N, CA, C and O of each residue as an XYZ file, in Angstrom:
656
protein
N       0.838     -1.181      0.000
C       0.000      0.000      0.000
C       0.885      1.246      0.000
O       1.826      1.348      0.786
N       0.580      2.171     -0.869
C       1.366      3.393     -0.991
C       1.058      4.314      0.189
O      -0.100      4.486      0.570
N       2.112      4.904      0.762
C       1.903      5.805      1.895
C       1.378      7.150      1.401
O       1.587      7.530      0.249
N       0.700      7.853      2.284
C       0.129      9.154      1.949
C       1.239     10.200      1.906
O       2.210     10.108      2.657
N       1.099     11.194      1.028
C       2.075     12.282      0.990
C       2.110     13.008      2.338
O       1.074     13.241      2.961
N       3.314     13.358      2.768
C       3.487     14.064      4.030
C       3.408     15.571      3.819
O       4.011     16.110      2.891
N       2.662     16.242      4.687
C       2.552     17.698      4.687
C       3.088     18.168      6.030
O       2.558     17.790      7.075
N       4.125     18.984      6.015
C       4.709     19.516      7.238
C       4.062     20.863      7.540
O       4.154     21.798      6.744
N       3.410     20.954      8.693
C       2.734     22.174      9.126
C       3.618     22.843     10.175
O       3.716     22.371     11.308
N       4.260     23.947      9.790
C       5.175     24.664     10.687
C       4.433     25.887     11.208
O       4.323     26.903     10.521
N       3.931     25.775     12.416
C       3.076     26.806     13.025
C       3.323     26.824     14.520
O       3.161     25.800     15.184
N       3.712     27.974     15.064
C       4.038     28.049     16.487
C       2.806     28.075     17.397
O       2.908     27.695     18.563
N       1.664     28.506     16.902
C       0.438     28.500     17.693
C      -0.125     27.077     17.680
O      -0.598     26.599     16.649
N      -0.071     26.412     18.819
C      -0.436     24.991     18.877
C      -1.908     24.748     18.551
O      -2.246     23.712     17.977
N      -2.785     25.684     18.906
C      -4.205     25.528     18.576
C      -4.399     25.611     17.068
O      -5.093     24.784     16.477
N      -3.781     26.615     16.449
C      -3.863     26.780     14.987
C      -3.245     25.567     14.289
O      -3.795     25.057     13.313
N      -2.107     25.116     14.792
C      -1.438     23.953     14.216
C      -2.329     22.725     14.261
O      -2.472     22.016     13.265
N      -2.929     22.475     15.421
C      -3.808     21.303     15.573
C      -4.987     21.370     14.611
O      -5.384     20.352     14.044
N      -5.548     22.558     14.423
C      -6.669     22.738     13.498
C      -6.254     22.418     12.069
O      -6.948     21.682     11.367
N      -5.128     22.966     11.639
C      -4.653     22.741     10.265
C      -4.323     21.260     10.052
O      -4.698     20.685      9.030
N      -3.632     20.647     11.002
C      -3.294     19.223     10.905
C      -4.567     18.384     10.794
O      -4.641     17.463      9.980
N      -5.560     18.704     11.611
C      -6.820     17.954     11.579
C      -7.529     18.102     10.228
O      -7.997     17.116      9.658
N      -7.605     19.330      9.721
C      -8.250     19.575      8.422
C      -7.564     18.760      7.325
O      -8.231     18.139      6.498
N      -6.245     18.766      7.321
C      -5.492     18.048      6.287
C      -5.668     16.540      6.432
O      -5.906     15.844      5.445
N      -5.551     16.039      7.644
C      -5.674     14.592      7.859
C      -7.074     14.062      7.575
O      -7.230     12.923      7.135
N      -8.097     14.888      7.828
C      -9.480     14.458      7.581
C      -9.764     14.191      6.108
O     -10.720     13.485      5.788
N      -8.955     14.738      5.207
C      -9.177     14.487      3.784
C      -8.908     13.029      3.437
O      -9.471     12.498      2.480
N      -8.046     12.386      4.218
C      -7.651     11.014      3.924
C      -6.621     10.917      2.811
O      -6.166      9.822      2.480
N      -6.249     12.048      2.232
C      -5.301     12.068      1.119
C      -3.855     12.257      1.567
O      -2.926     11.830      0.882
N      -3.669     12.901      2.725
C      -2.341     13.279      3.184
C      -2.161     12.884      4.648
O      -3.116     12.544      5.347
N      -0.912     12.942      5.081
C      -0.603     12.814      6.503
C       0.110     14.092      6.916
O       1.222     14.364      6.464
N      -0.531     14.873      7.773
C       0.056     16.126      8.243
C       0.891     15.873      9.492
O       0.499     15.111     10.377
N       2.039     16.521      9.546
C       2.956     16.417     10.678
C       3.186     17.828     11.204
O       3.578     18.708     10.437
N       2.949     18.070     12.505
C       3.180     19.408     13.045
C       4.635     19.640     13.447
O       5.346     18.717     13.844
N       5.051     20.890     13.333
C       6.316     21.369     13.887
C       6.011     22.761     14.425
O       5.265     23.516     13.801
N       6.573     23.104     15.563
C       6.161     24.324     16.247
C       7.137     25.491     16.121
O       6.898     26.565     16.672
N       8.216     25.284     15.410
C       9.141     26.361     15.063
C      10.072     25.825     13.984
O      10.035     24.640     13.651
N      10.907     26.704     13.442
C      11.786     26.309     12.345
C      12.772     25.216     12.718
O      13.041     24.326     11.912
N      13.310     25.269     13.920
C      14.262     24.242     14.353
C      13.592     22.876     14.436
O      14.154     21.868     14.007
N      12.380     22.857     14.996
C      11.623     21.606     15.076
C      11.311     21.079     13.675
O      11.346     19.873     13.434
N      11.006     21.999     12.754
C      10.717     21.597     11.371
C      11.920     20.908     10.734
O      11.756     19.925     10.011
N      13.131     21.414     10.994
C      14.324     20.769     10.439
C      14.550     19.388     11.047
O      15.076     18.498     10.378
N      14.161     19.199     12.302
C      14.226     17.858     12.900
C      13.300     16.907     12.150
O      13.686     15.788     11.811
N      12.060     17.365     11.891
C      11.085     16.535     11.169
C      11.603     16.225      9.764
O      11.516     15.084      9.310
N      12.137     17.227      9.078
C      12.693     17.002      7.747
C      13.843     15.993      7.804
O      13.957     15.129      6.934
N      14.687     16.104      8.821
C      15.794     15.165      8.987
C      15.318     13.739      9.194
O      15.951     12.790      8.731
N      14.195     13.592      9.894
C      13.633     12.259     10.126
C      12.972     11.684      8.879
O      12.651     10.496      8.841
N      12.768     12.507      7.866
C      12.095     12.060      6.646
C      12.971     12.179      5.407
O      12.466     12.213      4.285
N      14.275     12.242      5.609
C      15.177     12.305      4.457
C      15.294     10.930      3.800
O      15.051      9.897      4.423
N      15.668     10.953      2.546
C      15.821      9.718      1.760
C      17.220      9.681      1.163
O      17.831     10.721      0.921
N      17.708      8.500      0.935
C      18.986      8.334      0.239
C      20.124      9.070      0.901
O      20.892      9.757      0.227
N      20.248      8.940      2.223
C      21.318      9.599      2.982
C      21.345     11.103      2.724
O      22.408     11.722      2.684
N      20.148     11.682      2.548
C      19.947     13.111      2.324
C      20.438     13.587      0.949
O      20.657     14.783      0.751
N      20.610     12.666      0.011
C      20.966     13.046     -1.364
C      19.727     13.145     -2.249
O      19.742     13.843     -3.263
N      18.652     12.449     -1.868
C      17.425     12.446     -2.656
C      16.409     13.407     -2.056
O      16.610     13.928     -0.959
N      15.320     13.640     -2.776
C      14.268     14.523     -2.289
C      13.674     13.972     -1.001
O      13.623     12.760     -0.792
N      13.234     14.865     -0.159
C      12.660     14.513      1.130
C      11.303     13.840      0.950
O      10.645     14.030     -0.072
N      10.883     13.053      1.940
C       9.554     12.425      1.901
C       8.441     13.457      2.076
O       7.301     13.204      1.688
N       8.758     14.612      2.654
C       7.758     15.669      2.835
C       7.424     16.251      1.461
O       8.310     16.701      0.734
N       6.137     16.235      1.118
C       5.690     16.670     -0.200
C       5.404     18.172     -0.270
O       5.447     18.763     -1.349
N       5.110     18.791      0.882
C       4.787     20.217      0.908
C       4.948     20.726      2.339
O       4.740     19.984      3.299
N       5.315     21.986      2.466
C       5.455     22.618      3.778
C       4.509     23.813      3.843
O       4.535     24.689      2.978
N       3.669     23.837      4.887
C       2.870     25.015      5.209
C       3.666     25.760      6.267
O       3.878     25.238      7.362
N       4.100     26.949      5.964
C       5.062     27.652      6.801
C       4.514     28.966      7.332
O       4.210     29.882      6.568
N       4.392     29.045      8.645
C       4.029     30.300      9.288
C       5.203     31.266      9.132
O       6.360     30.858      9.236
N       4.916     32.529      8.887
C       5.975     33.505      8.635
C       6.581     34.025      9.927
O       7.797     34.198     10.010
N       5.751     34.280     10.940
C       6.214     34.836     12.215
C       6.292     33.717     13.249
O       5.265     33.219     13.711
N       7.513     33.324     13.611
C       7.705     32.266     14.599
C       8.887     32.610     15.488
O       9.780     33.353     15.079
N       8.897     32.070     16.709
C      10.075     32.248     17.551
C      11.224     31.368     17.047
O      11.001     30.431     16.279
N      12.411     31.662     17.466
C      13.637     30.916     17.163
C      14.104     31.085     15.722
O      15.283     31.346     15.484
N      13.196     30.941     14.756
C      13.567     31.028     13.343
C      12.324     31.437     12.548
O      11.371     30.665     12.448
N      12.332     32.650     11.981
C      11.154     33.068     11.217
C      11.122     32.387      9.853
O      12.062     31.686      9.477
N      10.038     32.598      9.118
C       9.852     31.929      7.839
C      10.926     32.233      6.817
O      11.360     31.342      6.087
N      11.359     33.479      6.756
C      12.386     33.856      5.788
C      13.699     33.121      6.054
O      14.315     32.597      5.126
N      14.127     33.080      7.311
C      15.361     32.375      7.676
C      15.211     30.879      7.399
O      16.143     30.237      6.914
N      14.037     30.328      7.708
C      13.787     28.911      7.462
C      13.939     28.573      5.979
O      14.618     27.611      5.618
N      13.299     29.372      5.126
C      13.350     29.101      3.679
C      14.784     29.199      3.156
O      15.222     28.340      2.390
N      15.506     30.221      3.557
C      16.888     30.385      3.091
C      17.735     29.169      3.477
O      18.500     28.653      2.663
N      17.590     28.723      4.714
C      18.360     27.560      5.171
C      17.934     26.296      4.424
O      18.778     25.503      4.004
N      16.634     26.113      4.261
C      16.136     24.926      3.557
C      16.659     24.888      2.124
O      17.158     23.857      1.673
N      16.546     26.004      1.405
C      16.975     26.026      0.000
C      18.484     25.827     -0.119
O      18.950     25.220     -1.083
N      19.244     26.323      0.834
C      20.697     26.096      0.838
C      20.990     24.615      0.998
O      21.821     24.060      0.279
N      20.313     23.979      1.936
C      20.525     22.546      2.165
C      20.076     21.722      0.957
O      20.750     20.764      0.577
N      18.947     22.087      0.354
C      18.464     21.353     -0.822
C      19.422     21.496     -1.996
O      19.578     20.572     -2.794
N      20.062     22.653     -2.097
C      20.972     22.919     -3.205
C      22.270     22.142     -3.153
O      23.042     22.175     -4.111
N      22.529     21.450     -2.067
C      23.772     20.685     -1.935
C      23.754     19.384     -2.715
O      24.798     18.759     -2.903
N      22.578     18.967     -3.174
C      22.486     17.726     -3.946
C      21.774     17.983     -5.268
O      20.697     18.578     -5.279
N      22.353     17.547     -6.377
C      21.702     17.743     -7.675
C      20.489     16.823     -7.872
O      19.752     16.972     -8.846
N      20.283     15.877     -6.954
C      19.192     14.914     -7.095
C      17.942     15.319     -6.331
O      16.922     14.634     -6.413
N      18.002     16.413     -5.595
C      16.868     16.859     -4.796
C      16.022     17.854     -5.560
O      16.538     18.680     -6.313
N      14.728     17.768     -5.361
C      13.840     18.819     -5.842
C      13.486     19.683     -4.644
O      13.476     19.206     -3.509
N      13.199     20.935     -4.891
C      12.791     21.819     -3.805
C      11.421     21.391     -3.298
O      10.520     21.104     -4.086
N      11.274     21.350     -1.999
C       9.971     21.044     -1.406
C       9.089     22.279     -1.594
O       9.485     23.376     -1.199
N       7.914     22.125     -2.183
C       7.015     23.271     -2.335
C       6.625     23.834     -0.964
O       6.387     23.089     -0.013
N       6.568     25.151     -0.891
C       6.235     25.838      0.356
C       5.027     26.731      0.127
O       4.935     27.442     -0.874
N       4.101     26.676      1.084
C       2.982     27.603      1.123
C       3.175     28.442      2.375
O       3.198     27.921      3.490
N       3.313     29.738      2.179
C       3.472     30.631      3.325
C       2.094     30.863      3.925
O       1.119     31.162      3.235
N       2.063     30.713      5.218
C       0.840     30.760      6.006
C       1.010     31.932      6.951
O       1.771     31.831      7.914
N       0.325     33.045      6.708
C       0.617     34.243      7.478
C      -0.641     35.020      7.842
O      -1.639     34.984      7.123
N      -0.578     35.715      8.958
C      -1.658     36.612      9.361
C      -1.533     37.955      8.639
O      -2.395     38.823      8.773
N      -0.470     38.113      7.888
C      -0.192     39.379      7.211
C      -0.381     39.239      5.705
O       0.040     38.252      5.102
N      -1.017     40.239      5.113
C      -1.207     40.211      3.658
C      -0.513     41.388      2.990
O      -0.887     41.796      1.890
N       0.503     41.934      3.659
C       1.137     43.128      3.124
C       2.064     42.838      1.944
O       2.489     41.706      1.714
N       2.356     43.902      1.213
C       3.152     43.829     -0.016
C       4.548     43.268      0.231
O       5.038     42.468     -0.565
N       5.196     43.676      1.326
C       6.573     43.258      1.585
C       6.680     41.733      1.748
O       7.577     41.107      1.183
N       5.776     41.154      2.509
C       5.831     39.700      2.716
C       5.496     38.944      1.428
O       6.081     37.898      1.145
N       4.557     39.478      0.654
C       4.221     38.844     -0.614
C       5.411     38.903     -1.569
O       5.651     37.944     -2.303
N       6.157     39.997     -1.575
C       7.353     40.091     -2.416
C       8.404     39.092     -1.956
O       9.073     38.480     -2.788
N       8.562     38.915     -0.657
C       9.504     37.916     -0.152
C       9.095     36.513     -0.603
O       9.949     35.683     -0.914
N       7.798     36.253     -0.635
C       7.311     34.935     -1.045
C       7.667     34.616     -2.488
O       7.839     33.449     -2.838
N       7.781     35.646     -3.338
C       8.097     35.400     -4.749
C       9.571     35.639     -5.069
O       9.976     35.561     -6.229
N      10.363     35.924     -4.057
C      11.784     36.210     -4.235
C      12.534     34.945     -4.662
O      12.533     33.956     -3.928
N      13.177     34.960     -5.843
C      13.874     33.760     -6.312
C      15.052     33.350     -5.425
O      15.449     32.185     -5.435
N      15.614     34.288     -4.661
C      16.706     33.911     -3.763
C      16.204     33.059     -2.606
O      16.992     32.382     -1.945
N      14.903     33.087     -2.358
C      14.301     32.238     -1.328
C      13.762     30.940     -1.920
O      13.204     30.118     -1.193
N      13.918     30.749     -3.207
C      13.427     29.528     -3.827
C      11.965     29.598     -4.204
O      11.400     28.602     -4.656
N      11.355     30.718     -4.035
C       9.957     30.978     -4.387
C       8.973     30.086     -3.630
O       9.209     28.893     -3.435
N       7.886     30.685     -3.218
C       6.793     29.942     -2.596
C       5.787     29.584     -3.674
O       5.677     30.271     -4.690
N       5.059     28.510     -3.446
C       4.025     28.099     -4.400
C       2.672     28.677     -4.029
O       1.725     28.611     -4.814
N       2.580     29.240     -2.840
C       1.319     29.822     -2.411
C       1.496     30.700     -1.200
O       2.498     30.626     -0.490
N       0.492     31.539     -0.979
C       0.492     32.460      0.154
C      -0.928     32.484      0.677
O      -1.827     32.986      0.001
N      -1.150     31.950      1.871
C      -2.477     31.870      2.468
C      -2.517     32.806      3.666
O      -1.665     32.737      4.552
N      -3.521     33.686      3.684
C      -3.672     34.637      4.774
C      -4.623     34.058      5.824
O      -5.712     33.579      5.508
N      -4.174     34.117      7.090
C      -5.003     33.668      8.207
C      -5.904     34.820      8.644
O      -5.460     35.968      8.612
N      -7.129     34.573      9.044
C      -7.781     33.270      9.059
C      -8.010     32.796      7.628
O      -8.332     33.589      6.743
N      -7.843     31.516      7.417
C      -7.856     30.972      6.070
C      -9.183     30.278      5.757
O      -9.936     29.888      6.649
N      -9.433     30.145      4.469
C     -10.584     29.407      3.983
C     -10.148     27.952      3.800
O      -9.202     27.675      3.062
N     -10.824     27.041      4.457
C     -10.455     25.622      4.438
C     -10.416     25.063      3.015
O      -9.481     24.344      2.662
N     -11.399     25.379      2.211
C     -11.437     24.866      0.837
C     -10.290     25.420     -0.001
O      -9.719     24.706     -0.825
N      -9.952     26.695      0.209
C      -8.828     27.297     -0.510
C      -7.529     26.557     -0.177
O      -6.733     26.251     -1.065
N      -7.328     26.277      1.106
C      -6.125     25.568      1.527
C      -6.066     24.168      0.927
O      -5.026     23.752      0.415
N      -7.174     23.443      0.989
C      -7.190     22.066      0.473
C      -7.036     22.029     -1.048
O      -6.403     21.120     -1.585
N      -7.608     23.005     -1.738
C      -7.444     23.085     -3.194
C      -5.984     23.364     -3.539
O      -5.437     22.778     -4.473
N      -5.364     24.255     -2.787
C      -3.950     24.570     -3.006
C      -3.081     23.335     -2.783
O      -2.189     23.052     -3.583
N      -3.336     22.604     -1.706
C      -2.575     21.371     -1.443
C      -2.770     20.353     -2.566
O      -1.814     19.709     -2.998
N      -3.992     20.213     -3.029
C      -4.270     19.268     -4.122
C      -3.486     19.651     -5.374
O      -2.900     18.796     -6.038
N      -3.482     20.950     -5.690
C      -2.763     21.401     -6.887
C      -1.262     21.175     -6.767
O      -0.598     20.843     -7.749
N      -0.727     21.356     -5.558
C       0.714     21.199     -5.364
C       1.116     19.734     -5.279
O       2.038     19.301     -5.970
N       0.435     18.976     -4.444
C       0.867     17.610     -4.137
C       0.318     16.579     -5.116
O       1.075     15.747     -5.618
N      -0.961     16.616     -5.392
C      -1.592     15.597     -6.243
C      -1.379     15.911     -7.729
O      -0.971     15.045     -8.503
N      -1.658     17.158     -8.115
C      -1.570     17.532     -9.529
C      -0.180     18.008     -9.942
O       0.065     18.257    -11.123
N       0.736     18.137     -8.973
C       2.131     18.529     -9.243
C       2.226     19.878     -9.964
O       2.980     20.013    -10.927
N       1.466     20.873     -9.502
C       1.432     22.183    -10.136
C       2.193     23.252     -9.364
O       1.882     24.434     -9.511
N       3.168     22.888     -8.554
C       3.898     23.872     -7.741
C       4.525     24.965     -8.596
O       4.471     26.141     -8.235
N       5.121     24.589     -9.723
C       5.774     25.580    -10.602
C       4.752     26.563    -11.173
O       4.996     27.769    -11.205
N       3.622     26.048    -11.616
C       2.565     26.909    -12.173
C       2.064     27.874    -11.113
O       1.856     29.055    -11.392
N       1.871     27.377     -9.898
C       1.371     28.218     -8.820
C       2.367     29.314     -8.446
O       1.961     30.410     -8.061
N       3.658     29.032     -8.554
C       4.658     30.074     -8.307
C       4.493     31.211     -9.309
O       4.553     32.384     -8.940
N       4.286     30.861    -10.577
C       4.095     31.877    -11.616
C       2.830     32.691    -11.360
O       2.834     33.908    -11.542
N       1.752     32.039    -10.942
C       0.501     32.739    -10.637
C       0.713     33.711     -9.485
O       0.206     34.832     -9.518
N       1.457     33.290     -8.468
C       1.742     34.154     -7.321
C       2.501     35.400     -7.768
O       2.200     36.503     -7.311
N       3.467     35.239     -8.644
C       4.239     36.376     -9.159
C       3.333     37.317     -9.952
O       3.418     38.535     -9.795
N       2.470     36.764    -10.800
C       1.557     37.587    -11.591
C       0.573     38.339    -10.703
O       0.279     39.509    -10.947
N       0.058     37.661     -9.663
C      -0.893     38.292     -8.746
C      -0.243     39.480     -8.036
O      -0.858     40.536     -7.887
N       0.984     39.301     -7.608
C       1.695     40.376     -6.919
C       1.929     41.542     -7.872
O       1.815     42.696     -7.460
N       2.251     41.275     -9.125
C       2.478     42.337    -10.110
C       1.187     43.125    -10.355
O       1.224     44.352    -10.455
N       0.051     42.433    -10.453
C      -1.239     43.122    -10.635
C      -1.568     43.978     -9.416
O      -2.079     45.091     -9.548
N      -1.272     43.452     -8.234
C      -1.545     44.166     -6.995
C      -0.733     45.459     -6.931
O      -1.265     46.503     -6.552
N       0.535     45.400     -7.293
C       1.403     46.577     -7.302
C       0.886     47.593     -8.314
O       0.867     48.793     -8.040
N       0.470     47.116     -9.480
C      -0.053     48.004    -10.520
C      -1.316     48.729    -10.028
O      -1.483     49.922    -10.282
N      -2.193     48.020     -9.335
C      -3.416     48.627     -8.808
C      -3.114     49.651     -7.728
O      -3.803     50.667     -7.634
N      -2.105     49.405     -6.917
C      -1.727     50.349     -5.861
C      -1.197     51.644     -6.449
O      -1.349     52.708     -5.849
N      -0.581     51.562     -7.608
C       0.002     52.757     -8.251
C      -1.050     53.630     -8.920
O      -0.777     54.787     -9.239
N      -2.246     53.094     -9.138
C      -3.307     53.868     -9.809
C      -3.822     54.974     -8.935
O      -4.714     55.719     -9.342
């Protein structure tokens, strides 16, 4: 029997984390794993590495809170992409930024190529169907690259509207 794709939920608020994990697990399509800060997330990633850390991780997608103690989302992404870049056999794990903030600066960071680009940006409080549709597109339909392009286009339209 094939195992379910792993979704790493990196969220420091334990109530919010439990809610997101429950929503994801109830679909029956994925197995959500909580981590409560960036350091804990790297422990979980380490426990799910393949091929002596030369191959892609078993984690299929990361939902990443932007504001966390110990290691914020930006620092987490930079470290993750650096580690992934050490092996030519690894693919970048798709990341969905999960934030209470919808401001322009954070959205620009999400599309920054030096951070490896995010595949999505979900503003809390979030719509459950929006989150599950995004996960389906990234994990099941393998559309992470397309979603990155959509995120960049959305941000460009938003900037254009602000200038009007």
